[in-house]
C-alpha positions in Angstrom: 64.8 -237.8 -27.4 61.3 -237.0 -28.2 58.9 -235.0 -25.8 57.1 -238.5 -25.5 60.0 -240.4 -24.5 60.9 -237.8 -22.2 57.3 -237.8 -20.5 57.4 -241.4 -20.4 61.0 -241.3 -18.4 59.7 -238.9 -16.1 56.6 -240.8 -15.1 58.6 -243.9 -14.4 61.2 -242.1 -12.4 58.3 -240.2 -10.3 56.5 -243.4 -9.3 57.7 -244.8 -6.2 58.3 -248.6 -5.7 55.5 -250.1 -3.2 58.4 -252.1 -1.8 61.9 -250.3 -1.3 64.7 -251.2 0.7 63.4 -248.7 3.6 60.2 -250.5 3.8 61.7 -253.8 4.0 64.0 -252.7 6.7 61.1 -251.5 8.6 59.1 -254.8 8.1 62.2 -256.9 9.1 62.7 -254.5 12.1 58.9 -254.8 13.4 58.7 -258.7 12.9 62.1 -260.0 12.8 65.0 -259.6 15.4 66.5 -256.5 14.0 66.6 -254.5 10.7 69.2 -257.2 9.0 67.1 -260.1 10.1 66.1 -261.1 6.7 65.9 -264.9 6.9 63.8 -265.6 10.1 60.7 -267.4 9.1 58.8 -264.3 11.0 60.3 -261.7 8.7 59.7 -263.7 5.6 56.0 -264.4 6.5 55.7 -260.7 7.2 57.3 -259.8 3.9 55.2 -262.2 2.0 51.8 -260.7 3.5 52.6 -257.3 2.7 53.3 -258.2 -1.1 50.0 -260.5 -1.0 48.1 -257.3 0.1 49.6 -255.1 -2.5 48.7 -257.6 -5.3 45.5 -258.1 -3.8 44.5 -254.3 -4.4 46.1 -254.5 -7.8 43.9 -257.5 -8.7 40.7 -255.6 -7.4 41.1 -253.0 -10.1 42.8 -255.5 -12.9 40.8 -258.4 -12.5 42.1 -260.1 -15.9 45.6 -259.9 -14.9 46.0 -263.6 -14.7 50.3 -263.2 -14.6 49.8 -261.2 -11.0 47.1 -263.6 -9.9 49.2 -266.8 -10.4 52.1 -264.9 -9.0 50.0 -264.1 -5.8 49.0 -267.7 -5.6 52.6 -268.8 -5.3 53.3 -266.4 -2.8 50.4 -267.7 -0.8 51.8 -271.0 -1.0 55.4 -269.9 0.1 53.9 -268.1 3.0 51.5 -271.4 3.9 55.0 -273.6 3.7 56.7 -271.0 6.1 53.7 -270.8 8.5 53.5 -274.9 8.3 57.4 -274.8 9.1 56.8 -272.5 12.2 53.9 -274.5 13.5 56.0 -277.8 13.4 59.0 -276.4 15.0 57.9 -273.8 17.4 54.3 -273.3 18.0 54.3 -270.1 20.3 56.5 -268.2 17.4 53.6 -269.4 15.0 50.6 -268.1 17.1 52.3 -264.9 17.8 53.2 -264.1 14.2 49.5 -265.2 13.0 48.0 -262.8 16.0 50.4 -260.1 15.1 49.6 -260.1 11.4 45.9 -260.8 12.0 46.2 -263.7 9.4 43.2 -265.9 11.0 39.7 -264.7 11.7 
């Protein structure tokens, strides 16, 4: 390999993913019923909120990145649908997750 290719590979390896499995376990542990509770609406809403905040920061410096903007809008829609479901089925859980994540002003 060339020196340039080695530098690129090292740069990719040194970058840490913003959402690795440890971070997901932490999110699921804080907002779900446990570290392995990946399917509850609360844990999914928390995960989507974390991803949305990361994409928002990315778009602040890369405002012409339309693909990321579209992906973020799809995530917002998914989170909205989950919140609507939770509001329909269990209003106390809905109010708790909204307060815990600080989604409403």
